[in-house]
PQR file of N, CA, C, O and H, with PARSE charges and radii, in Angstrom:
ATOM      1  N   UNK A   1       0.776  -1.357  -0.103 -0.4000 1.5000
ATOM      2  CA  UNK A   1       0.014   0.213   0.100 -0.0000 2.0000
ATOM      3  C   UNK A   1       0.844   1.195  -0.034  0.5500 1.7000
ATOM      4  O   UNK A   1       1.983   1.113   0.427 -0.5500 1.4000
ATOM      5  N   UNK A   2       0.445   2.186  -0.628 -0.4000 1.5000
ATOM      6  CA  UNK A   2       1.249   3.319  -0.607 -0.0000 2.0000
ATOM      7  C   UNK A   2       0.181   4.348  -0.636  0.5500 1.7000
ATOM      8  O   UNK A   2      -1.020   4.163  -0.827 -0.5500 1.4000
ATOM      9  H   UNK A   2      -0.480   2.253  -1.002  0.4000 1.0000
ATOM     10  N   UNK A   3       1.007   5.819  -0.344 -0.4000 1.5000
ATOM     11  CA  UNK A   3       0.348   6.814   0.128 -0.0000 2.0000
ATOM     12  C   UNK A   3       0.710   7.667   1.173  0.5500 1.7000
ATOM     13  O   UNK A   3       1.727   7.490   1.844 -0.5500 1.4000
ATOM     14  H   UNK A   3       1.983   5.969  -0.188  0.4000 1.0000
ATOM     15  N   UNK A   4      -0.214   8.742   1.370 -0.4000 1.5000
ATOM     16  CA  UNK A   4       0.708   9.560   2.566 -0.0000 2.0000
ATOM     17  C   UNK A   4       0.230   8.771   3.915  0.5500 1.7000
ATOM     18  O   UNK A   4      -0.487   7.790   4.108 -0.5500 1.4000
ATOM     19  H   UNK A   4      -1.040   8.885   0.825  0.4000 1.0000
ATOM     20  N   UNK A   5       1.048   9.761   4.853 -0.4000 1.5000
ATOM     21  CA  UNK A   5       0.643   9.337   6.172 -0.0000 2.0000
ATOM     22  C   UNK A   5       1.676   8.141   6.991  0.5500 1.7000
ATOM     23  O   UNK A   5       2.244   7.298   6.297 -0.5500 1.4000
ATOM     24  H   UNK A   5       1.631  10.559   4.697  0.4000 1.0000
ATOM     25  N   UNK A   6       1.792   8.145   7.945 -0.4000 1.5000
ATOM     26  CA  UNK A   6       2.666   7.366   8.665 -0.0000 2.0000
ATOM     27  C   UNK A   6       1.725   5.918   8.856  0.5500 1.7000
ATOM     28  O   UNK A   6       0.502   5.772   8.862 -0.5500 1.4000
ATOM     29  H   UNK A   6       1.331   8.830   8.509  0.4000 1.0000
ATOM     30  N   UNK A   7       2.723   5.030   8.991 -0.4000 1.5000
ATOM     31  CA  UNK A   7       2.131   3.578   8.983 -0.0000 2.0000
ATOM     32  C   UNK A   7       1.205   3.294   9.948  0.5500 1.7000
ATOM     33  O   UNK A   7       0.389   2.376   9.865 -0.5500 1.4000
ATOM     34  H   UNK A   7       3.716   5.148   8.985  0.4000 1.0000
ATOM     35  N   UNK A   8       1.334   4.243  11.084 -0.4000 1.5000
ATOM     36  CA  UNK A   8       0.209   3.994  12.368 -0.0000 2.0000
ATOM     37  C   UNK A   8      -1.215   4.649  11.527  0.5500 1.7000
ATOM     38  O   UNK A   8      -2.298   4.074  11.421 -0.5500 1.4000
ATOM     39  H   UNK A   8       1.997   4.989  11.152  0.4000 1.0000
ATOM     40  N   UNK A   9      -0.889   5.873  11.037 -0.4000 1.5000
ATOM     41  CA  UNK A   9      -2.234   6.267  10.462 -0.0000 2.0000
ATOM     42  C   UNK A   9      -2.677   5.555   9.419  0.5500 1.7000
ATOM     43  O   UNK A   9      -3.875   5.743   9.204 -0.5500 1.4000
ATOM     44  H   UNK A   9      -0.009   6.341  11.124  0.4000 1.0000
ATOM     45  N   UNK A  10      -2.035   4.645   8.536 -0.4000 1.5000
ATOM     46  CA  UNK A  10      -2.447   4.022   7.447 -0.0000 2.0000
ATOM     47  C   UNK A  10      -3.227   2.721   8.138  0.5500 1.7000
ATOM     48  O   UNK A  10      -4.287   2.236   7.743 -0.5500 1.4000
ATOM     49  H   UNK A  10      -1.062   4.492   8.711  0.4000 1.0000
ATOM     50  N   UNK A  11      -2.473   2.312   9.205 -0.4000 1.5000
ATOM     51  CA  UNK A  11      -3.178   1.207   9.920 -0.0000 2.0000
ATOM     52  C   UNK A  11      -4.627   1.524  10.780  0.5500 1.7000
ATOM     53  O   UNK A  11      -5.656   0.855  10.875 -0.5500 1.4000
ATOM     54  H   UNK A  11      -1.612   2.707   9.525  0.4000 1.0000
ATOM     55  N   UNK A  12      -4.284   2.703  11.298 -0.4000 1.5000
ATOM     56  CA  UNK A  12      -5.821   3.279  11.921 -0.0000 2.0000
ATOM     57  C   UNK A  12      -7.052   3.024  10.812  0.5500 1.7000
ATOM     58  O   UNK A  12      -8.121   2.437  10.977 -0.5500 1.4000
ATOM     59  H   UNK A  12      -3.448   3.247  11.220  0.4000 1.0000
ATOM     60  N   UNK A  13      -6.502   3.688   9.609 -0.4000 1.5000
ATOM     61  CA  UNK A  13      -7.508   3.652   8.696 -0.0000 2.0000
ATOM     62  C   UNK A  13      -8.026   2.304   8.190  0.5500 1.7000
ATOM     63  O   UNK A  13      -9.167   2.089   7.782 -0.5500 1.4000
ATOM     64  H   UNK A  13      -5.633   4.164   9.475  0.4000 1.0000
ATOM     65  N   UNK A  14      -7.105   1.503   8.270 -0.4000 1.5000
ATOM     66  CA  UNK A  14      -7.567  -0.245   7.856 -0.0000 2.0000
ATOM     67  C   UNK A  14      -8.422  -0.629   8.570  0.5500 1.7000
ATOM     68  O   UNK A  14      -9.426  -1.190   8.130 -0.5500 1.4000
ATOM     69  H   UNK A  14      -6.177   1.678   8.602  0.4000 1.0000
ATOM     70  N   UNK A  15      -8.163  -0.361  10.116 -0.4000 1.5000
ATOM     71  CA  UNK A  15      -8.884  -0.730  11.328 -0.0000 2.0000
ATOM     72  C   UNK A  15     -10.038  -0.220  11.273  0.5500 1.7000
ATOM     73  O   UNK A  15     -10.953  -0.984  11.583 -0.5500 1.4000
ATOM     74  H   UNK A  15      -7.347   0.094  10.473  0.4000 1.0000
ATOM     75  N   UNK A  16     -10.360   1.015  10.926 -0.4000 1.5000
ATOM     76  CA  UNK A  16     -11.763   1.660  10.878 -0.0000 2.0000
ATOM     77  C   UNK A  16     -12.692   1.158   9.772  0.5500 1.7000
ATOM     78  O   UNK A  16     -13.917   1.069   9.843 -0.5500 1.4000
ATOM     79  H   UNK A  16      -9.617   1.635  10.674  0.4000 1.0000
ATOM     80  N   UNK A  17     -11.740   0.780   8.521 -0.4000 1.5000
ATOM     81  CA  UNK A  17     -12.560   0.093   7.556 -0.0000 2.0000
ATOM     82  C   UNK A  17     -13.120  -1.090   8.160  0.5500 1.7000
ATOM     83  O   UNK A  17     -14.325  -1.332   8.088 -0.5500 1.4000
ATOM     84  H   UNK A  17     -10.745   0.852   8.463  0.4000 1.0000
ATOM     85  N   UNK A  18     -12.199  -1.926   8.824 -0.4000 1.5000
ATOM     86  CA  UNK A  18     -12.784  -3.242   8.909 -0.0000 2.0000
ATOM     87  C   UNK A  18     -13.640  -3.197  10.104  0.5500 1.7000
ATOM     88  O   UNK A  18     -14.578  -3.992  10.041 -0.5500 1.4000
ATOM     89  H   UNK A  18     -11.220  -1.730   8.883  0.4000 1.0000
ATOM     90  N   UNK A  19     -13.598  -2.714  10.836 -0.4000 1.5000
ATOM     91  CA  UNK A  19     -14.614  -2.679  12.102 -0.0000 2.0000
ATOM     92  C   UNK A  19     -15.621  -1.634  12.260  0.5500 1.7000
ATOM     93  O   UNK A  19     -16.724  -1.891  12.742 -0.5500 1.4000
ATOM     94  H   UNK A  19     -12.836  -2.069  10.888  0.4000 1.0000
ATOM     95  N   UNK A  20     -15.283  -0.456  11.871 -0.4000 1.5000
ATOM     96  CA  UNK A  20     -16.038   0.725  11.927 -0.0000 2.0000
ATOM     97  C   UNK A  20     -16.941   1.121  11.048  0.5500 1.7000
ATOM     98  O   UNK A  20     -17.882   1.813  11.435 -0.5500 1.4000
ATOM     99  H   UNK A  20     -14.387  -0.247  11.480  0.4000 1.0000
ATOM    100  N   UNK A  21     -16.808   0.729   9.625 -0.4000 1.5000
ATOM    101  CA  UNK A  21     -17.515   1.111   8.608 -0.0000 2.0000
ATOM    102  C   UNK A  21     -16.735   2.180   7.924  0.5500 1.7000
ATOM    103  O   UNK A  21     -17.370   2.723   7.020 -0.5500 1.4000
ATOM    104  H   UNK A  21     -16.043   0.167   9.310  0.4000 1.0000
ATOM    105  N   UNK A  22     -15.541   2.620   8.114 -0.4000 1.5000
ATOM    106  CA  UNK A  22     -14.922   3.641   7.417 -0.0000 2.0000
ATOM    107  C   UNK A  22     -14.601   2.999   6.309  0.5500 1.7000
ATOM    108  O   UNK A  22     -14.671   1.814   5.986 -0.5500 1.4000
ATOM    109  H   UNK A  22     -15.025   2.179   8.849  0.4000 1.0000
ATOM    110  N   UNK A  23     -14.068   4.404   5.523 -0.4000 1.5000
ATOM    111  CA  UNK A  23     -13.850   4.276   3.921 -0.0000 2.0000
ATOM    112  C   UNK A  23     -12.506   3.362   3.800  0.5500 1.7000
ATOM    113  O   UNK A  23     -11.567   3.435   4.593 -0.5500 1.4000
ATOM    114  H   UNK A  23     -14.011   5.367   5.786  0.4000 1.0000
ATOM    115  N   UNK A  24     -12.561   2.600   2.819 -0.4000 1.5000
ATOM    116  CA  UNK A  24     -11.476   1.544   2.603 -0.0000 2.0000
ATOM    117  C   UNK A  24     -10.242   2.350   1.821  0.5500 1.7000
ATOM    118  O   UNK A  24     -10.384   2.899   0.728 -0.5500 1.4000
ATOM    119  H   UNK A  24     -13.324   2.541   2.175  0.4000 1.0000
ATOM    120  N   UNK A  25      -8.979   2.316   2.607 -0.4000 1.5000
ATOM    121  CA  UNK A  25      -8.121   3.087   2.216 -0.0000 2.0000
ATOM    122  C   UNK A  25      -7.340   2.531   0.887  0.5500 1.7000
ATOM    123  O   UNK A  25      -7.366   1.369   0.481 -0.5500 1.4000
ATOM    124  H   UNK A  25      -8.864   1.870   3.495  0.4000 1.0000
ATOM    125  N   UNK A  26      -6.671   3.589   0.332 -0.4000 1.5000
ATOM    126  CA  UNK A  26      -6.499   3.234  -1.356 -0.0000 2.0000
ATOM    127  C   UNK A  26      -5.301   2.125  -1.115  0.5500 1.7000
ATOM    128  O   UNK A  26      -4.571   2.007  -0.131 -0.5500 1.4000
ATOM    129  H   UNK A  26      -6.651   4.533   0.662  0.4000 1.0000
ATOM    130  N   UNK A  27      -5.331   1.447  -2.180 -0.4000 1.5000
ATOM    131  CA  UNK A  27      -4.421   0.251  -2.384 -0.0000 2.0000
ATOM    132  C   UNK A  27      -5.029  -1.195  -1.870  0.5500 1.7000
ATOM    133  O   UNK A  27      -4.451  -2.272  -2.018 -0.5500 1.4000
ATOM    134  H   UNK A  27      -5.925   1.543  -2.979  0.4000 1.0000
ATOM    135  N   UNK A  28      -6.371  -0.994  -1.209 -0.4000 1.5000
ATOM    136  CA  UNK A  28      -6.714  -2.203  -0.641 -0.0000 2.0000
ATOM    137  C   UNK A  28      -8.134  -2.788  -1.900  0.5500 1.7000
ATOM    138  O   UNK A  28      -8.797  -2.042  -2.621 -0.5500 1.4000
ATOM    139  H   UNK A  28      -6.840  -0.120  -1.089  0.4000 1.0000
ATOM    140  N   UNK A  29      -8.205  -3.804  -1.833 -0.4000 1.5000
ATOM    141  CA  UNK A  29      -9.470  -4.501  -2.580 -0.0000 2.0000
ATOM    142  C   UNK A  29     -10.626  -4.189  -1.731  0.5500 1.7000
ATOM    143  O   UNK A  29     -10.797  -4.721  -0.634 -0.5500 1.4000
ATOM    144  H   UNK A  29      -7.667  -4.411  -1.247  0.4000 1.0000
ATOM    145  N   UNK A  30     -11.317  -3.432  -2.181 -0.4000 1.5000
ATOM    146  CA  UNK A  30     -13.045  -3.172  -1.142 -0.0000 2.0000
ATOM    147  C   UNK A  30     -13.781  -4.479  -0.951  0.5500 1.7000
ATOM    148  O   UNK A  30     -14.328  -4.698   0.130 -0.5500 1.4000
ATOM    149  H   UNK A  30     -11.178  -3.000  -3.072  0.4000 1.0000
ATOM    150  N   UNK A  31     -13.824  -5.310  -1.879 -0.4000 1.5000
ATOM    151  CA  UNK A  31     -14.485  -6.632  -1.379 -0.0000 2.0000
ATOM    152  C   UNK A  31     -13.764  -7.377  -0.552  0.5500 1.7000
ATOM    153  O   UNK A  31     -14.395  -8.015   0.291 -0.5500 1.4000
ATOM    154  H   UNK A  31     -13.380  -5.133  -2.756  0.4000 1.0000
ATOM    155  N   UNK A  32     -12.365  -7.481  -0.573 -0.4000 1.5000
ATOM    156  CA  UNK A  32     -11.660  -7.972   0.427 -0.0000 2.0000
ATOM    157  C   UNK A  32     -11.832  -7.402   1.938  0.5500 1.7000
ATOM    158  O   UNK A  32     -11.827  -8.056   2.981 -0.5500 1.4000
ATOM    159  H   UNK A  32     -11.853  -6.962  -1.257  0.4000 1.0000
ATOM    160  N   UNK A  33     -11.969  -6.139   1.784 -0.4000 1.5000
ATOM    161  CA  UNK A  33     -12.066  -5.718   3.258 -0.0000 2.0000
ATOM    162  C   UNK A  33     -13.364  -5.846   3.823  0.5500 1.7000
ATOM    163  O   UNK A  33     -13.574  -6.195   4.985 -0.5500 1.4000
ATOM    164  H   UNK A  33     -11.972  -5.607   0.937  0.4000 1.0000
ATOM    165  N   UNK A  34     -14.170  -5.577   3.041 -0.4000 1.5000
ATOM    166  CA  UNK A  34     -15.736  -5.782   3.364 -0.0000 2.0000
ATOM    167  C   UNK A  34     -16.002  -7.306   4.057  0.5500 1.7000
ATOM    168  O   UNK A  34     -16.726  -7.535   5.026 -0.5500 1.4000
ATOM    169  H   UNK A  34     -14.000  -5.294   2.098  0.4000 1.0000
ATOM    170  N   UNK A  35     -15.117  -8.390   3.191 -0.4000 1.5000
ATOM    171  CA  UNK A  35     -15.352  -9.622   3.870 -0.0000 2.0000
ATOM    172  C   UNK A  35     -14.614  -9.774   4.884  0.5500 1.7000
ATOM    173  O   UNK A  35     -15.036 -10.552   5.740 -0.5500 1.4000
ATOM    174  H   UNK A  35     -14.529  -8.205   2.404  0.4000 1.0000
ATOM    175  N   UNK A  36     -13.368  -9.132   5.106 -0.4000 1.5000
ATOM    176  CA  UNK A  36     -12.522  -9.630   6.372 -0.0000 2.0000
ATOM    177  C   UNK A  36     -13.189  -8.716   7.757  0.5500 1.7000
ATOM    178  O   UNK A  36     -13.088  -9.123   8.915 -0.5500 1.4000
ATOM    179  H   UNK A  36     -13.026  -8.500   4.410  0.4000 1.0000
ATOM    180  N   UNK A  37     -13.979  -7.224   7.305 -0.4000 1.5000
ATOM    181  CA  UNK A  37     -14.438  -6.557   7.987 -0.0000 2.0000
ATOM    182  C   UNK A  37     -15.718  -7.274   8.872  0.5500 1.7000
ATOM    183  O   UNK A  37     -16.000  -7.005  10.040 -0.5500 1.4000
ATOM    184  H   UNK A  37     -14.061  -6.895   6.365  0.4000 1.0000
ATOM    185  N   UNK A  38     -16.440  -8.298   7.953 -0.4000 1.5000
ATOM    186  CA  UNK A  38     -17.720  -8.929   8.528 -0.0000 2.0000
ATOM    187  C   UNK A  38     -17.231  -9.948   9.372  0.5500 1.7000
ATOM    188  O   UNK A  38     -17.885 -10.222  10.378 -0.5500 1.4000
ATOM    189  H   UNK A  38     -16.212  -8.516   7.004  0.4000 1.0000
ATOM    190  N   UNK A  39     -16.184 -10.553   9.123 -0.4000 1.5000
ATOM    191  CA  UNK A  39     -15.650 -11.366  10.199 -0.0000 2.0000
ATOM    192  C   UNK A  39     -14.946 -11.003  11.538  0.5500 1.7000
ATOM    193  O   UNK A  39     -14.896 -11.671  12.570 -0.5500 1.4000
ATOM    194  H   UNK A  39     -15.653 -10.330   8.305  0.4000 1.0000
ATOM    195  N   UNK A  40     -14.437  -9.834  11.282 -0.4000 1.5000
ATOM    196  CA  UNK A  40     -13.987  -9.006  12.270 -0.0000 2.0000
ATOM    197  C   UNK A  40     -15.010  -8.585  13.415  0.5500 1.7000
ATOM    198  O   UNK A  40     -15.000  -8.984  14.579 -0.5500 1.4000
ATOM    199  H   UNK A  40     -14.477  -9.291  10.443  0.4000 1.0000
ATOM    200  N   UNK A  41     -15.808  -7.778  12.885 -0.4000 1.5000
ATOM    201  CA  UNK A  41     -17.139  -7.545  13.350 -0.0000 2.0000
ATOM    202  C   UNK A  41     -17.906  -8.687  14.116  0.5500 1.7000
ATOM    203  O   UNK A  41     -18.282  -8.529  15.278 -0.5500 1.4000
ATOM    204  H   UNK A  41     -15.817  -7.454  11.939  0.4000 1.0000
ATOM    205  N   UNK A  42     -18.104  -9.776  13.447 -0.4000 1.5000
ATOM    206  CA  UNK A  42     -18.812 -11.032  13.785 -0.0000 2.0000
ATOM    207  C   UNK A  42     -18.041 -11.564  15.198  0.5500 1.7000
ATOM    208  O   UNK A  42     -18.594 -11.914  16.240 -0.5500 1.4000
ATOM    209  H   UNK A  42     -17.798  -9.904  12.504  0.4000 1.0000
ATOM    210  N   UNK A  43     -16.853 -11.525  14.957 -0.4000 1.5000
ATOM    211  CA  UNK A  43     -15.799 -12.176  15.827 -0.0000 2.0000
ATOM    212  C   UNK A  43     -16.043 -11.404  17.075  0.5500 1.7000
ATOM    213  O   UNK A  43     -16.032 -12.026  18.137 -0.5500 1.4000
ATOM    214  H   UNK A  43     -16.403 -11.241  14.110  0.4000 1.0000
ATOM    215  N   UNK A  44     -16.274 -10.044  17.073 -0.4000 1.5000
ATOM    216  CA  UNK A  44     -15.988  -8.917  18.190 -0.0000 2.0000
ATOM    217  C   UNK A  44     -17.449  -9.235  18.720  0.5500 1.7000
ATOM    218  O   UNK A  44     -17.492  -9.760  19.833 -0.5500 1.4000
ATOM    219  H   UNK A  44     -16.282  -9.539  16.210  0.4000 1.0000
ATOM    220  N   UNK A  45     -18.526  -9.013  18.142 -0.4000 1.5000
ATOM    221  CA  UNK A  45     -19.692  -9.231  18.473 -0.0000 2.0000
ATOM    222  C   UNK A  45     -20.077 -10.528  19.386  0.5500 1.7000
ATOM    223  O   UNK A  45     -20.728 -10.456  20.427 -0.5500 1.4000
ATOM    224  H   UNK A  45     -18.491  -8.586  17.239  0.4000 1.0000
ATOM    225  N   UNK A  46     -19.556 -11.733  18.809 -0.4000 1.5000
ATOM    226  CA  UNK A  46     -19.652 -12.899  19.448 -0.0000 2.0000
ATOM    227  C   UNK A  46     -18.807 -12.969  20.738  0.5500 1.7000
ATOM    228  O   UNK A  46     -19.314 -13.516  21.717 -0.5500 1.4000
ATOM    229  H   UNK A  46     -19.026 -11.792  17.963  0.4000 1.0000
ATOM    230  N   UNK A  47     -17.639 -12.491  20.814 -0.4000 1.5000
ATOM    231  CA  UNK A  47     -17.022 -12.516  22.203 -0.0000 2.0000
ATOM    232  C   UNK A  47     -17.538 -11.338  23.075  0.5500 1.7000
ATOM    233  O   UNK A  47     -17.584 -11.435  24.301 -0.5500 1.4000
ATOM    234  H   UNK A  47     -17.227 -12.047  20.019  0.4000 1.0000
ATOM    235  N   UNK A  48     -17.862 -10.402  22.511 -0.4000 1.5000
ATOM    236  CA  UNK A  48     -18.667  -9.366  23.470 -0.0000 2.0000
ATOM    237  C   UNK A  48     -19.712  -9.911  24.556  0.5500 1.7000
ATOM    238  O   UNK A  48     -19.917  -9.485  25.692 -0.5500 1.4000
ATOM    239  H   UNK A  48     -17.825 -10.323  21.515  0.4000 1.0000
ATOM    240  N   UNK A  49     -20.350 -11.042  23.833 -0.4000 1.5000
ATOM    241  CA  UNK A  49     -21.509 -11.295  24.641 -0.0000 2.0000
ATOM    242  C   UNK A  49     -22.565 -10.270  24.842  0.5500 1.7000
ATOM    243  O   UNK A  49     -23.167  -9.677  23.947 -0.5500 1.4000
ATOM    244  H   UNK A  49     -20.183 -11.388  22.909  0.4000 1.0000
ATOM    245  N   UNK A  50     -22.754 -10.100  26.431 -0.4000 1.5000
ATOM    246  CA  UNK A  50     -23.539  -9.243  27.022 -0.0000 2.0000
ATOM    247  C   UNK A  50     -22.864  -7.963  27.454  0.5500 1.7000
ATOM    248  O   UNK A  50     -23.439  -7.090  28.103 -0.5500 1.4000
ATOM    249  H   UNK A  50     -22.265 -10.583  27.158  0.4000 1.0000
ATOM    250  N   UNK A  51     -21.752  -7.913  27.099 -0.4000 1.5000
ATOM    251  CA  UNK A  51     -21.017  -6.444  27.391 -0.0000 2.0000
ATOM    252  C   UNK A  51     -21.138  -5.718  26.505  0.5500 1.7000
ATOM    253  O   UNK A  51     -21.191  -6.033  25.316 -0.5500 1.4000
ATOM    254  H   UNK A  51     -21.284  -8.623  26.572  0.4000 1.0000
ATOM    255  N   UNK A  52     -21.212  -4.424  27.061 -0.4000 1.5000
ATOM    256  CA  UNK A  52     -21.690  -3.473  25.896 -0.0000 2.0000
ATOM    257  C   UNK A  52     -20.341  -2.854  25.292  0.5500 1.7000
ATOM    258  O   UNK A  52     -19.292  -2.723  25.923 -0.5500 1.4000
ATOM    259  H   UNK A  52     -21.169  -4.168  28.027  0.4000 1.0000
ATOM    260  N   UNK A  53     -20.613  -2.405  23.616 -0.4000 1.5000
ATOM    261  CA  UNK A  53     -19.272  -2.009  23.177 -0.0000 2.0000
ATOM    262  C   UNK A  53     -18.819  -0.485  24.206  0.5500 1.7000
ATOM    263  O   UNK A  53     -19.452   0.324  24.885 -0.5500 1.4000
ATOM    264  H   UNK A  53     -21.465  -2.511  23.103  0.4000 1.0000
ATOM    265  N   UNK A  54     -17.769  -0.641  23.935 -0.4000 1.5000
ATOM    266  CA  UNK A  54     -16.901   0.620  24.539 -0.0000 2.0000
ATOM    267  C   UNK A  54     -16.619   1.899  23.420  0.5500 1.7000
ATOM    268  O   UNK A  54     -15.764   1.851  22.536 -0.5500 1.4000
ATOM    269  H   UNK A  54     -17.255  -1.298  23.383  0.4000 1.0000
ATOM    270  N   UNK A  55     -17.423   2.897  23.644 -0.4000 1.5000
ATOM    271  CA  UNK A  55     -17.238   3.904  22.576 -0.0000 2.0000
ATOM    272  C   UNK A  55     -15.981   4.711  22.677  0.5500 1.7000
ATOM    273  O   UNK A  55     -15.592   5.553  21.869 -0.5500 1.4000
ATOM    274  H   UNK A  55     -18.118   2.935  24.362  0.4000 1.0000
ATOM    275  N   UNK A  56     -15.295   4.261  23.994 -0.4000 1.5000
ATOM    276  CA  UNK A  56     -13.733   5.191  24.342 -0.0000 2.0000
ATOM    277  C   UNK A  56     -12.846   4.694  23.488  0.5500 1.7000
ATOM    278  O   UNK A  56     -11.875   5.362  23.130 -0.5500 1.4000
ATOM    279  H   UNK A  56     -15.611   3.576  24.651  0.4000 1.0000
ATOM    280  N   UNK A  57     -13.093   3.344  23.017 -0.4000 1.5000
ATOM    281  CA  UNK A  57     -11.969   2.507  22.219 -0.0000 2.0000
ATOM    282  C   UNK A  57     -11.058   3.170  21.181  0.5500 1.7000
ATOM    283  O   UNK A  57      -9.851   2.933  21.137 -0.5500 1.4000
ATOM    284  H   UNK A  57     -13.881   2.801  23.308  0.4000 1.0000
ATOM    285  N   UNK A  58     -11.786   4.145  20.213 -0.4000 1.5000
ATOM    286  CA  UNK A  58     -10.988   5.110  19.429 -0.0000 2.0000
ATOM    287  C   UNK A  58      -9.987   6.269  20.438  0.5500 1.7000
ATOM    288  O   UNK A  58      -8.846   6.714  20.314 -0.5500 1.4000
ATOM    289  H   UNK A  58     -12.767   4.337  20.249  0.4000 1.0000
ATOM    290  N   UNK A  59     -10.715   6.394  21.110 -0.4000 1.5000
ATOM    291  CA  UNK A  59      -9.718   7.666  21.907 -0.0000 2.0000
ATOM    292  C   UNK A  59      -8.512   6.968  22.789  0.5500 1.7000
ATOM    293  O   UNK A  59      -7.451   7.554  22.999 -0.5500 1.4000
ATOM    294  H   UNK A  59     -11.642   6.032  21.210  0.4000 1.0000
ATOM    295  N   UNK A  60      -8.807   5.627  23.287 -0.4000 1.5000
ATOM    296  CA  UNK A  60      -7.782   5.165  23.693 -0.0000 2.0000
ATOM    297  C   UNK A  60      -6.591   4.832  22.678  0.5500 1.7000
ATOM    298  O   UNK A  60      -5.417   4.968  23.025 -0.5500 1.4000
ATOM    299  H   UNK A  60      -9.669   5.151  23.117  0.4000 1.0000
ATOM    300  N   UNK A  61      -6.945   4.403  21.448 -0.4000 1.5000
ATOM    301  CA  UNK A  61      -5.966   4.025  20.223 -0.0000 2.0000
ATOM    302  C   UNK A  61      -5.594   5.419  19.805  0.5500 1.7000
ATOM    303  O   UNK A  61      -4.453   5.299  19.358 -0.5500 1.4000
ATOM    304  H   UNK A  61      -7.899   4.293  21.166  0.4000 1.0000
ATOM    305  N   UNK A  62      -5.905   6.504  19.727 -0.4000 1.5000
ATOM    306  CA  UNK A  62      -5.394   7.709  19.426 -0.0000 2.0000
ATOM    307  C   UNK A  62      -4.368   8.069  20.636  0.5500 1.7000
ATOM    308  O   UNK A  62      -3.294   8.529  20.248 -0.5500 1.4000
ATOM    309  H   UNK A  62      -6.832   6.601  20.090  0.4000 1.0000
ATOM    310  N   UNK A  63      -4.518   7.943  21.931 -0.4000 1.5000
ATOM    311  CA  UNK A  63      -3.713   8.129  23.124 -0.0000 2.0000
ATOM    312  C   UNK A  63      -2.479   7.223  22.777  0.5500 1.7000
ATOM    313  O   UNK A  63      -1.345   7.697  22.717 -0.5500 1.4000
ATOM    314  H   UNK A  63      -5.391   7.570  22.246  0.4000 1.0000
ATOM    315  N   UNK A  64      -2.725   6.024  22.574 -0.4000 1.5000
ATOM    316  CA  UNK A  64      -1.544   5.069  22.485 -0.0000 2.0000
ATOM    317  C   UNK A  64      -0.751   5.284  21.058  0.5500 1.7000
ATOM    318  O   UNK A  64       0.389   4.824  20.995 -0.5500 1.4000
ATOM    319  H   UNK A  64      -3.646   5.638  22.623  0.4000 1.0000
ATOM    320  N   UNK A  65      -1.301   5.964  19.901 -0.4000 1.5000
ATOM    321  CA  UNK A  65      -0.732   5.965  18.658 -0.0000 2.0000
ATOM    322  C   UNK A  65       0.544   7.487  19.223  0.5500 1.7000
ATOM    323  O   UNK A  65       1.770   7.552  19.122 -0.5500 1.4000
ATOM    324  H   UNK A  65      -2.227   6.337  19.952  0.4000 1.0000
ATOM    325  N   UNK A  66      -0.134   8.153  19.604 -0.4000 1.5000
ATOM    326  CA  UNK A  66       0.684   9.727  19.954 -0.0000 2.0000
ATOM    327  C   UNK A  66       2.128   8.998  20.837  0.5500 1.7000
ATOM    328  O   UNK A  66       3.223   9.561  20.836 -0.5500 1.4000
ATOM    329  H   UNK A  66      -1.129   8.100  19.686  0.4000 1.0000
ATOM    330  N   UNK A  67       1.904   7.867  21.447 -0.4000 1.5000
ATOM    331  CA  UNK A  67       3.420   7.576  22.202 -0.0000 2.0000
ATOM    332  C   UNK A  67       4.397   7.366  21.785  0.5500 1.7000
ATOM    333  O   UNK A  67       5.361   7.187  22.529 -0.5500 1.4000
ATOM    334  H   UNK A  67       1.015   7.410  21.447  0.4000 1.0000
TER
END
């Protein structure tokens, strides 16, 4: 994958596309990302059980990325 941004920014964009419905980063096959995202979301939901999703996850990721 080529394009602007640091590796961390490109990885974050891919994760957003996989689990949060974000746009597919350039250089990736949209159909493959959609299929992998469906699997990721299913696993996340299956393992979460009755635990509510944590909306603060992205802010924690951003804090880690700044380190």
